FINU-973759 format. One line per field, with one value per residue (C-alpha): residue in one letter; x, y, z; residue number from 1. Coordinates in steps of 0.05 Angstrom, whole numbers. Example, Ala and Ser with C-alpha at 12.3 -4.5 7.8 and 13.67 -1.06 7.14 Angstrom:
bator = (A / S)
u = (246 / 273)
v = (-90 / -21)
w = (156 / 143)
drengu = (1 / 2)
***
This chain:
bator = (M / Q / F / G / K / T / L / V / G / A / I / I / G / A / A / L / G / I / G / L / L / I / V / V / Y / L / Q / F / G / I / D / R / M / W / M / A / I / P / V / A / I / L / T / G / L / G / V / R / I / L / A / A / K / G / G / H / P / S / Y / L / R / G / A / I / T / V / V / L / A / L / G / A / Y / F / G / G / L / K / I / S / Q / V / V / V / T / H / R / A / A / A / V / S / K / A / N / P / P / R / V / S / G / D / E / P / G / G / A / A / V / A / K / E / G / Q / P / A / A / A / V / E / P / A / D / T / P / P / V / V / P / V / H / T / G / V / A / A / R / H / Q / P / I / Q / V / S / T / R / D / F / V / M / D / C / L / S / L / A / I / A / A / L / V / A / Y / E / L / G / R / G / S / A / G / A / S / K / R / N / M / D / A / D / L / G / E / P / V / P / S / G / T / H / P / D / A)
u = (334 / 404 / 400 / 465 / 450 / 380 / 406 / 460 / 411 / 360 / 409 / 439 / 367 / 348 / 408 / 392 / 319 / 344 / 387 / 327 / 286 / 341 / 348 / 270 / 264 / 320 / 301 / 225 / 208 / 165 / 158 / 92 / 77 / 74 / 149 / 153 / 134 / 200 / 240 / 203 / 215 / 290 / 296 / 258 / 299 / 363 / 339 / 315 / 380 / 424 / 387 / 328 / 363 / 318 / 287 / 221 / 195 / 215 / 164 / 216 / 258 / 195 / 181 / 254 / 249 / 183 / 214 / 277 / 240 / 191 / 249 / 290 / 231 / 220 / 293 / 304 / 251 / 288 / 355 / 330 / 298 / 367 / 404 / 356 / 363 / 439 / 441 / 397 / 441 / 502 / 471 / 451 / 520 / 551 / 501 / 487 / 431 / 456 / 444 / 426 / 494 / 532 / 510 / 552 / 525 / 481 / 460 / 510 / 576 / 624 / 679 / 747 / 751 / 673 / 626 / 573 / 505 / 452 / 410 / 338 / 319 / 275 / 203 / 208 / 146 / 132 / 157 / 99 / 111 / 111 / 63 / 92 / 36 / -11 / -63 / -13 / 10 / -62 / -81 / -113 / -75 / -114 / -112 / -161 / -192 / -173 / -98 / -99 / -131 / -82 / -23 / -45 / -59 / 11 / 45 / 4 / 23 / 95 / 95 / 62 / 111 / 170 / 142 / 129 / 197 / 236 / 198 / 224 / 190 / 170 / 226 / 223 / 149 / 151 / 202 / 155 / 96 / 135 / 154 / 82 / 58 / 104 / 64 / 3 / -64 / -115 / -175 / -239 / -199 / -188 / -116 / -134 / -175)
v = (-475 / -445 / -448 / -412 / -355 / -348 / -343 / -292 / -251 / -251 / -233 / -176 / -151 / -161 / -121 / -64 / -67 / -65 / -5 / 29 / 14 / 44 / 107 / 118 / 106 / 151 / 210 / 206 / 162 / 116 / 45 / 25 / -44 / -18 / -11 / -85 / -73 / -38 / -88 / -145 / -110 / -103 / -175 / -201 / -160 / -184 / -258 / -240 / -204 / -262 / -325 / -319 / -310 / -358 / -425 / -442 / -409 / -441 / -441 / -459 / -399 / -355 / -385 / -374 / -302 / -290 / -320 / -278 / -214 / -218 / -238 / -179 / -134 / -156 / -162 / -93 / -63 / -89 / -67 / 3 / 11 / -11 / 38 / 94 / 75 / 74 / 140 / 172 / 145 / 172 / 241 / 242 / 224 / 277 / 331 / 314 / 354 / 417 / 428 / 500 / 506 / 486 / 545 / 607 / 658 / 606 / 612 / 559 / 595 / 580 / 626 / 596 / 551 / 554 / 501 / 517 / 533 / 482 / 493 / 476 / 438 / 473 / 453 / 380 / 339 / 285 / 215 / 172 / 102 / 44 / -11 / -78 / -117 / -167 / -111 / -72 / -132 / -152 / -84 / -91 / -65 / -15 / -32 / -5 / -53 / -10 / -9 / -84 / -98 / -49 / -81 / -152 / -127 / -93 / -158 / -198 / -151 / -153 / -230 / -232 / -184 / -220 / -286 / -263 / -229 / -286 / -340 / -318 / -315 / -367 / -356 / -426 / -428 / -363 / -394 / -454 / -409 / -372 / -437 / -460 / -394 / -410 / -474 / -467 / -483 / -518 / -475 / -494 / -526 / -501 / -502 / -532 / -588)
w = (-141 / -130 / -54 / -38 / -86 / -55 / 15 / -3 / -43 / 11 / 65 / 25 / 10 / 84 / 109 / 62 / 90 / 161 / 144 / 113 / 177 / 221 / 179 / 175 / 252 / 268 / 223 / 224 / 283 / 239 / 264 / 231 / 201 / 130 / 134 / 124 / 50 / 32 / 69 / 33 / -36 / -21 / 1 / -57 / -106 / -73 / -89 / -158 / -177 / -152 / -160 / -207 / -277 / -314 / -313 / -275 / -213 / -146 / -92 / -41 / -60 / -53 / 18 / 41 / 15 / 56 / 120 / 114 / 96 / 155 / 199 / 176 / 189 / 260 / 275 / 246 / 291 / 351 / 323 / 310 / 379 / 410 / 365 / 387 / 461 / 456 / 420 / 472 / 529 / 492 / 485 / 558 / 580 / 536 / 563 / 639 / 672 / 705 / 780 / 797 / 834 / 771 / 731 / 731 / 780 / 814 / 886 / 911 / 894 / 950 / 973 / 985 / 1046 / 1058 / 1038 / 988 / 1016 / 1009 / 946 / 947 / 885 / 834 / 830 / 807 / 792 / 844 / 825 / 806 / 836 / 786 / 803 / 793 / 825 / 794 / 777 / 738 / 697 / 674 / 647 / 578 / 520 / 479 / 405 / 356 / 306 / 248 / 268 / 277 / 208 / 175 / 209 / 188 / 116 / 112 / 136 / 85 / 28 / 48 / 49 / -18 / -50 / -20 / -45 / -117 / -123 / -93 / -129 / -196 / -262 / -314 / -363 / -389 / -397 / -438 / -486 / -494 / -507 / -560 / -595 / -595 / -627 / -687 / -704 / -746 / -713 / -754 / -766 / -725 / -668 / -599 / -576 / -507 / -535)
drengu = (1 / 2 / 3 / 4 / 5 / 6 / 7 / 8 / 9 / 10 / 11 / 12 / 13 / 14 / 15 / 16 / 17 / 18 / 19 / 20 / 21 / 22 / 23 / 24 / 25 / 26 / 27 / 28 / 29 / 30 / 31 / 32 / 33 / 34 / 35 / 36 / 37 / 38 / 39 / 40 / 41 / 42 / 43 / 44 / 45 / 46 / 47 / 48 / 49 / 50 / 51 / 52 / 53 / 54 / 55 / 56 / 57 / 58 / 59 / 60 / 61 / 62 / 63 / 64 / 65 / 66 / 67 / 68 / 69 / 70 / 71 / 72 / 73 / 74 / 75 / 76 / 77 / 78 / 79 / 80 / 81 / 82 / 83 / 84 / 85 / 86 / 87 / 88 / 89 / 90 / 91 / 92 / 93 / 94 / 95 / 96 / 97 / 98 / 99 / 100 / 101 / 102 / 103 / 104 / 105 / 106 / 107 / 108 / 109 / 110 / 111 / 112 / 113 / 114 / 115 / 116 / 117 / 118 / 119 / 120 / 121 / 122 / 123 / 124 / 125 / 126 / 127 / 128 / 129 / 130 / 131 / 132 / 133 / 134 / 135 / 136 / 137 / 138 / 139 / 140 / 141 / 142 / 143 / 144 / 145 / 146 / 147 / 148 / 149 / 150 / 151 / 152 / 153 / 154 / 155 / 156 / 157 / 158 / 159 / 160 / 161 / 162 / 163 / 164 / 165 / 166 / 167 / 168 / 169 / 170 / 171 / 172 / 173 / 174 / 175 / 176 / 177 / 178 / 179 / 180 / 181 / 182 / 183 / 184 / 185 / 186 / 187 / 188 / 189 / 190 / 191 / 192 / 193)
***
């Protein structure tokens, strides 16, 4: 089965898939379930390139590829959300919000030795209180049936693609079929009989 090569190929492909997720999430804001399919393709190709050079298909190799591909997708979503949150925090630190007195020519310009006059804040929207009670925790989540079916279908397709790419091809079986074609078949007989 080439277990070591399978793991290395799957990890390399999964890392490329996570990188793709982060780039797509940062650039386009896409975090849909269908993004699991490119991650599965990259993970499966990583296994196929490193491990599946010939021989018979390995079902265990396909299963390992599926687990690592889906784990990379769900882990990659969390990583990309953390990266976006960190990036937003860094941008807000670099560009703090300005107070009306901080602006040049603002109303709160103080003369030497005198304190600045109190500046009334601009019209700010009222703060909505966050309900952390029992009623707020048991609010139903609104999910459409179509979105749920499409998400499940996307994950199923991703799992199938990762499995088939990671499992490998039947290189040995094809050689046996080519050898069988070279033998003459008696007329009037069925080859499977």
